[in-house]
C-alpha angles and dihedrals in degrees: 000000000000115000140175108228119218118220089246088065092052093045090050090051091050098046094056142008091251143146087277092059091046093053090049093050105031107027120094091233119126109229129204133178136169115277095246095060100088096042088049091051090049092057087063096043094116093055089047087051093057090050098051101027093234120130122256089251092049091049089050089050091052091044088053093053092048090050090059089067097047122066116217120220122206120236091244090069095058098025092108092058096053096094092054091044089053087057091051104044110355093099091049098046123344092202092065095060094095092055093050092044089053092046086054093050107048130045106264147145096234147283121310109213145127091214109121091207090075090057087063094067123067105200102079124048111243122210125197126204094253090053090056094045089057088059098049130088105194 
């Protein structure tokens, strides 16, 4: 499956060695995310370190490992779909526009997220972690 990974999925995988991290690293899914996501997460790495009791350096190492399994896509690739994405999700959560625009741009099976806002739109399929776990046979 080809999925757009929302930042909350990546943060979840960073905070704890969980089913989410296992799905990212061990599943056969191809994962994509907008190119700003890893930089944005790194801006909050100190707060994440407080949550998971790892040092900033350890968290950056884990984030680097996670990033090896998720392809980033530059804004230029999905820029033309931002106006349509604004119509779909802009009124719900403006910060989610890049994910929807990316989903409209590349061939994919939906967005992987735990963000309830995505459930309020009906144009893009939304996958929760529990949905993906049902499909896996680790």
